[in-house]
C-alpha positions in Angstrom: -16.5 1.4 -14.1 -13.8 0.1 -11.9 -12.2 -2.4 -14.6 -12.3 -0.1 -16.5 -9.3 2.3 -15.3 -6.9 -0.9 -16.0 -7.9 -0.2 -19.9 -5.2 0.6 -22.6 -8.4 2.5 -24.5 -9.8 3.8 -21.7 -8.0 3.7 -19.0 -6.7 7.5 -18.7 -9.0 9.4 -19.1 -10.8 7.3 -16.3 -8.6 7.1 -14.7 -8.6 10.7 -14.3 -11.8 11.8 -12.8 -12.7 7.6 -11.1 -10.4 6.3 -8.2 -11.1 4.1 -5.4 -10.9 5.3 -1.4 -9.2 2.6 0.9 -10.2 3.4 4.5 -11.1 1.8 7.6 -14.2 2.3 9.4 -15.1 4.1 12.7 -16.5 1.8 14.7 -15.6 -1.3 12.8 -12.0 -1.6 12.0 -11.9 -2.8 9.1 -10.7 -1.9 6.1 -12.8 -1.3 3.5 -12.6 0.2 0.0 -15.0 1.9 -2.8 -15.0 3.3 -6.4 -15.3 7.3 -6.4 -15.8 10.2 -8.7 -13.5 13.2 -8.1 -11.4 16.4 -8.2 -8.0 17.3 -8.3 -5.6 20.7 -7.7 -2.0 19.3 -6.5 -2.4 18.5 -3.7 -6.4 18.4 -2.8 -8.2 16.1 -3.6 -12.5 16.2 -3.5 -14.9 14.2 -3.6 -18.5 14.7 -3.6 -21.2 11.8 -2.9 -23.6 10.9 -4.7 -26.5 10.2 -3.5 -25.3 11.1 0.9 -28.5 9.8 2.0 -28.2 6.7 0.3 -24.4 5.8 1.5 -22.7 5.8 5.0 -19.2 5.2 4.2 -17.9 9.0 4.5 -19.4 9.0 7.8 -16.5 7.8 8.5 -14.8 11.5 7.9 -17.7 13.3 9.6 -16.1 16.1 12.6 -12.3 16.2 12.6 -11.8 13.5 9.7 -9.7 10.0 8.8 -6.9 9.1 6.9 -8.0 7.3 3.7 -6.1 6.4 0.9 -6.6 6.6 -2.7 -5.2 5.2 -5.8 -3.5 8.3 -7.8 -0.4 8.8 -9.4 0.4 5.3 -10.4 0.3 4.1 -6.7 -1.2 5.1 -3.9 -2.1 8.4 -1.8 -2.2 8.7 1.8 -4.6 11.2 2.7 -6.4 12.8 5.2 -9.9 13.3 4.5 -13.0 15.3 6.5 -17.2 15.7 5.3 -18.6 18.4 4.9 -22.4 18.9 4.7 -24.0 21.8 2.8 -27.3 23.4 4.2 -29.2 21.4 0.8 -28.3 17.5 2.4 -25.1 18.3 -0.5 -21.5 15.6 1.1 -17.9 17.3 -0.1 -15.3 15.2 1.3 -12.1 17.2 1.6 -8.7 16.0 1.1 -5.1 16.4 1.7 -2.4 14.3 0.5 0.1 13.9 2.5 4.2 13.2 0.0 4.8 11.6 -2.9 3.0 8.4 -4.0 3.8 4.9 -2.8 4.7 3.7 -6.2 2.8 -0.1 -5.9 4.7 -1.6 -9.4 2.8 -0.4 -12.5 
């Protein structure tokens, strides 16, 4: 699915729902990137983590949350994400974007 983001035919539709999140692991200090589905309202991005019990990456954003970058608007957008777990175990990460997009040569 990530490859479809750059497709001339399907890219704009895929990019409207799928992005790549890049973050630094709290314990490892390593940089990771993972594709996620998202919804956006202005400078707030909502990521609903599918099958959170099988994934670990979202735990980097519990508590006070942490910095992340998202591939949006033709460039990388920095933001701060905070993960919340509801009473049914569903995980939602709310990301508040910082400033305008950085150009990445596209």
